[in-house]
Structure formats: C-alpha cells, structure tokens
C-alpha positions in Angstrom: -18.8 15.1 -4.3 -18.3 14.2 -0.6 -15.4 16.1 0.9 -12.8 14.0 2.7 -10.8 16.7 4.3 -8.7 14.4 6.5 -6.8 12.9 3.6 -3.2 14.0 2.9 -3.0 17.5 1.4 -1.5 16.2 -1.8 -4.1 13.4 -2.1 -6.0 13.9 -5.4 -9.1 12.4 -3.7 -9.2 14.9 -0.9 -12.4 16.5 -2.2 -14.1 13.1 -2.8 -15.0 11.4 -6.1 -15.8 13.6 -9.0 -18.2 11.2 -10.8 -18.8 13.6 -13.7 -15.1 13.6 -14.5 -14.7 9.9 -13.8 -17.6 8.9 -16.1 -16.2 11.2 -18.8 -12.9 9.2 -18.7 -14.6 5.8 -18.1 -18.1 5.8 -19.5 -18.7 2.2 -18.3 -18.7 3.5 -14.7 -22.0 5.3 -15.4 -24.0 2.0 -15.3 -22.9 1.6 -11.7 -23.7 5.0 -10.3 -26.6 5.6 -8.0 -27.9 8.5 -5.9 -27.7 8.4 -2.1 -30.4 9.8 0.2 -28.8 13.2 0.0 -29.0 13.2 -3.7 -25.3 12.8 -4.3 -23.9 10.5 -7.0 -22.1 7.4 -5.6 -21.9 3.7 -6.1 -23.0 0.6 -4.0 -19.8 -0.2 -2.2 -21.2 -3.7 -1.4 -21.2 -4.4 -5.1 -17.8 -5.8 -5.9 -18.2 -5.0 -9.6 -19.1 -1.4 -8.9 -16.0 -1.0 -6.7 -13.8 -2.6 -9.3 -15.1 -0.2 -12.0 -14.7 2.8 -9.7 -11.0 1.8 -9.1 -10.5 1.4 -12.8 -11.9 4.9 -13.4 -9.8 6.4 -10.6 -6.6 4.9 -11.9 -7.3 6.0 -15.4 -8.4 9.5 -14.6 -5.8 10.4 -12.0 -2.9 8.1 -12.6 -2.9 7.5 -16.4 -3.4 3.8 -16.1 -5.2 2.8 -19.3 -5.6 -0.9 -18.4 -6.4 -2.2 -14.9 -8.2 -5.4 -13.9 -7.8 -8.1 -11.3 -9.0 -11.7 -11.2 -12.3 -12.5 -9.5 -12.3 -12.7 -5.7 -9.0 -10.8 -5.3 -8.6 -7.8 -3.1 -10.0 -4.6 -4.7 -8.3 -1.9 -2.6 -9.9 1.5 -1.8 -7.7 3.9 -3.7 -7.7 7.1 -1.5 -6.2 5.3 1.6 -3.5 3.7 -0.6 -2.7 7.1 -2.0 -2.3 8.5 1.5 0.3 5.9 2.4 2.4 6.9 -0.7 2.2 10.6 0.1 3.2 10.1 3.7 6.1 7.9 2.6 7.2 10.8 0.3 7.2 13.1 3.4 9.2 10.5 5.3 11.9 10.5 2.6 11.8 14.3 2.5 12.8 14.3 6.2 16.2 12.9 5.1 16.5 15.1 2.0 16.4 18.7 3.4 12.6 18.6 3.4 12.5 18.1 -0.3 10.5 15.2 -1.7 12.8 13.1 -3.9 11.4 12.3 -7.3 12.6 9.9 -10.0 13.6 6.3 -10.7 16.7 6.5 -8.6 14.3 6.2 -5.6 13.9 2.5 -5.0 10.8 1.0 -3.3 10.1 -2.5 -2.2 6.4 -3.4 -2.0 5.8 -6.5 0.2 2.6 -8.2 -0.9 2.1 -6.1 -4.0 -1.0 -8.2 -4.9 -2.9 -8.6 -8.1 -3.9 -5.0 -8.2 -0.3 -3.6 -8.1 -1.9 -0.5 -6.6 1.1 1.0 -4.7 3.6 0.8 -7.5 1.0 2.3 -9.9 0.4 5.3 -7.7 4.0 5.8 -6.6 5.3 5.8 -10.2 2.6 8.2 -11.3 2.9 10.6 -8.5 6.7 10.6 -7.9 8.3 8.5 -10.7 9.8 6.0 -8.1 11.2 2.6 -9.2 9.2 -0.2 -7.6 9.9 -3.9 -7.0 6.8 -5.8 -6.1 6.9 -9.1 -4.1 4.1 -11.6 -3.6 3.7 -15.3 -2.7 0.8 -15.9 -5.0 1.7 -16.7 -8.7 -1.8 -15.8 -9.9 -1.5 -12.3 -8.3 1.9 -11.8 -9.9 0.5 -12.9 -13.3 -2.2 -10.2 -12.9 0.4 -7.6 -11.9 2.6 -8.5 -14.8 -0.3 -8.1 -17.2 -1.0 -4.6 -15.8 2.6 -3.7 -16.3 2.8 -5.0 -19.9 -0.5 -3.4 -21.0 0.5 -0.1 -19.6 4.2 -0.3 -20.7 5.4 0.1 -17.1 8.8 -1.0 -15.8 8.1 -2.6 -12.4 10.1 -5.6 -11.2 8.1 -8.5 -9.8 9.5 -11.3 -7.6 7.8 -14.3 -6.1 8.3 -15.2 -2.4 8.4 -19.0 -2.5 8.6 -19.4 1.3 5.4 -18.1 3.0 7.2 -17.7 6.4 9.7 -15.3 4.8 9.3 -11.6 4.2 12.6 -10.3 2.9 14.6 -13.5 2.8 14.8 -15.0 -0.7 13.5 -11.8 -2.5 16.0 -9.2 -1.5 19.2 -9.8 -3.4 22.7 -9.0 -2.1 23.2 -6.0 -4.4 19.7 -4.5 -3.7 19.4 -1.2 -2.1 16.0 0.3 -1.2 15.0 3.7 0.1 12.0 2.2 1.7 9.8 -0.9 1.9 6.0 -0.7 2.3 3.5 -3.3 3.2 -0.3 -3.8 3.8 -0.1 -6.9 6.0 -2.8 -9.5 6.3 -4.9 -8.2 9.2 -6.9 -11.2 10.4 -5.8 -14.4 12.1 -8.3 -16.6 10.2 -11.0 -16.5 7.5 -13.6 -16.6 10.2 -12.2 -13.5 11.8 -12.2 -11.8 8.4 -15.9 -12.6 7.8 -16.8 -11.3 11.2 -14.9 -8.1 10.6 -16.8 -7.5 7.4 -20.2 -8.1 9.1 -19.3 -5.8 11.9 -18.2 -3.0 9.4 -21.4 -3.2 7.4 -23.5 -3.3 10.6 -21.8 -0.1 11.8 -22.6 1.5 8.5 -26.3 0.5 8.8 -26.1 -2.0 5.9 -27.6 -5.4 5.7 -25.6 -8.6 6.2 -23.3 -9.7 3.5 -21.7 -13.1 3.0 -18.9 -11.6 1.0 -15.7 -10.2 2.2 -15.4 -6.5 1.9 -13.7 -5.7 -1.4 -12.9 -9.4 -1.9 -9.6 -10.9 -1.1 -7.6 -14.2 -1.1 -6.4 -16.0 2.0 -2.9 -14.5 1.9 -4.2 -11.0 1.4 -6.5 -11.0 4.4 -5.3 -13.4 7.0 -2.3 -15.4 8.3 -1.6 -17.3 11.5 -1.3 -14.8 14.3 -2.8 -12.0 12.2 -1.2 -8.6 11.7 1.0 -8.4 14.7 2.7 -11.7 14.1 3.3 -10.8 10.5 4.8 -7.4 11.3 6.9 -9.0 14.2 8.3 -11.4 11.7 9.0 -8.5 9.3 10.9 -6.6 12.0 12.9 -9.7 13.0 13.9 -10.4 9.4 14.7 -6.8 8.7 17.8 -7.0 10.9 19.4 -9.2 8.2 18.9 -6.5 5.6 19.5 -3.5 7.9 22.2 -2.0 5.5 20.1 -2.5 2.4 17.0 -0.4 3.3 16.9 3.1 4.7 13.3 2.8 6.0 11.2 -0.3 6.6 7.5 0.5 6.9 4.2 -1.3 7.4 0.6 -0.4 7.9 -0.8 -1.2 11.3 -4.6 -1.5 11.3 -5.0 -2.1 15.0 -3.8 0.7 17.3 -3.5 -1.8 20.2 -0.7 -3.6 18.3 1.6 -0.6 18.5 2.9 -1.1 22.0 3.9 -4.7 21.5 5.6 -3.7 18.2 7.5 -1.0 20.0 9.0 -3.6 22.3 9.9 -5.8 19.4 11.6 -2.8 17.6 13.6 -2.0 20.7 14.8 -5.7 21.0 15.8 -5.4 17.3 18.0 -2.4 18.3 16.7 -0.2 15.6 18.2 3.3 15.5 14.9 5.1 15.2 11.2 4.4 14.7 8.1 6.4 14.3 4.3 6.1 13.8 2.7 8.2 11.0 -1.0 8.8 11.6 -3.4 8.9 8.6 -7.2 9.5 8.4 -10.0 9.1 5.9 -13.3 10.5 7.0 -14.1 9.0 10.4 -11.6 6.2 9.9 -8.0 6.5 11.3 -5.1 4.4 10.2 -1.3 4.5 10.6 2.0 3.0 9.5 5.0 2.3 11.5 8.5 3.0 10.1 11.9 1.9 11.4 15.5 2.4 10.4 18.9 1.0 11.5 20.6 4.2 10.5 21.1 7.0 13.0 20.2 10.4 11.7 23.8 11.4 11.3 24.7 8.0 9.6 22.0 8.0 6.9 24.4 9.7 4.5 26.4 6.5 4.6 23.5 4.6 3.2 23.1 7.2 0.5 26.8 7.0 -0.4 26.6 3.2 -0.6 23.6 3.4 -2.8 25.3 6.0 -5.1 28.3 3.7 -5.5 26.0 0.8 -6.5 24.6 3.1 -9.2 21.0 2.9 -7.9 20.6 6.2 -6.2 21.1 9.9 -6.9 23.7 11.2 -4.4 21.4 14.2 -3.7 18.8 12.0 -2.1 
C-alpha cells in the first residue's frame, strides 16, 4: 500500500489501496493488478477498464455498494479525492453545529452534475446518511445513476436540468431547502484543451502519449464554453435567486488562479461569507469554494425555516 497521508483524516483511503482486501471483496479486480517497479501491487491507471474495476471494488469494500457501473466513455472518477470533498463538507456543516458533524437523512444535499457514476451521493449516504438530490443535463447519465440507485435500493432523488445554461433554475423547487450544494464543474473550455491536459498529465508522470481522455468523460463532464471559471461564475450569479433555500453553496475549483476573479464575483453578489477549503492528495492540491448568504448570527433562521418545512432536524 502507498500511504497518502495528505488526505482528510477520516478518509478511508488515507493509507492507500489495500489490494488484498479489495480483491477479497471483488475477485475480478485481481486480473487487473500489476506490480510497480518498487514491487507494490497497483493497476495501470491508463487502462480505463482497470480504473473502472478499481472503483467498483472500492465502492463495494468501503461503502457497501454492491452494484456499480457506468456506460462506456463516461467519467470514471478517482474515489479518494471525491471522498475528501465529502468529509470537508461535513466539517463545514459542523462549523454551524457546535463543531459536531450532522448525520442523517434530515441533512439535504444538492449534487450539481451528479453524473453517471453518482459518486458523491453514494459516498455521502454511506459515510453520513445524508439525503441527496442529484442533477444532470444528460439523460443517459441520469439513466445510469437511476440504475445504480435501484440495484442498491438507495433513495436518491434525480432531476434533469433541461436548459444547459442554467445551474439551479428549473431544478430547485420553491419548497426545497438544502444544507449545501456541491459541484465538480467542467474544467476545460473545449475538447482540445481537455486532450492537451491529459497529454500534459501523463507526460509529467513519465508515461507515454495517450489518445484517450484521463478517466474518460463526456463533453458536459469535461468542458463548457469559458471553462471552469465561467461555469462557477454562472453558478454564483444564479445562487442569488435561491439564497434563502441553501445554507452553503460550494464548488470545486481546479485552477488556483481562478480564485481571485471568483472572489470579486462573490463580493458583487453580496454574499454574507465565503471561504476556500484546501485539500491535498499526494503531490496534488485541490480546493473548493463555499459561500453563503446567511451571516453567522442569522444561520439559525435558515435552520428554523427548514425545520418548519419538515426537512431538517432543528438541532442541525
């Protein structure tokens, strides 16, 4: 096992992948394991089938997901980083709950761009029992997500965003109340940029050239006009319309240089508070940005409204 000590302290993958345990739970993974130059068991991360099988084993072993699969060429997310986002969101909620992490289905989460893999709701429900609503613009992705729900007997609400330019409009209902939203926005501005990014990554790792996108991915998952910063800017602008329905809006921000422009947009939106939460996995650093329209001494008003609507435990 390769230790990844920079992961969140509660991350089950902090000590790396235990392939003996994973293969014991998912014997089919054994066919994809190899030895690296140091003699450690691993897989070929350029092999999409191997990555998919690893994810299936991780979700079964650590999160009790008996069935997990995605259509060919859809984004196959690296699990440890996704788990970190969930744990740091739990810490964010604890900050408004006397430093206690709130657990249970009364905690409502909105996953923007939930994807075919449904990875955030799967992890969040397993780790904390939260109630998730997943949104996506792609009917095929939602069909895959629905199949995962049905075959694992999970209660996760799924909604289709029918207007690509919209983030919250059209999917957040008037009586919805969410404790947080989360999002892994499309990073690249075009398919060409996505391919160049993959080539650069493999080059940095000393790997040969690959014509495939890293971990797969469809257009809407990987790129959009203007890239990540335009997507998050639109998210911030639309969040003002739903300021009273969500305690914390959050989004991953892959490029650190995008933070300062986003700070300016947040100030124009007149948010009450915002923060950047840093995360790390090995040598890679990442982060998410979180903003709220409730001042610290007003957040109890949100909780009270949620309690009256019957969707929130008043202790949270």
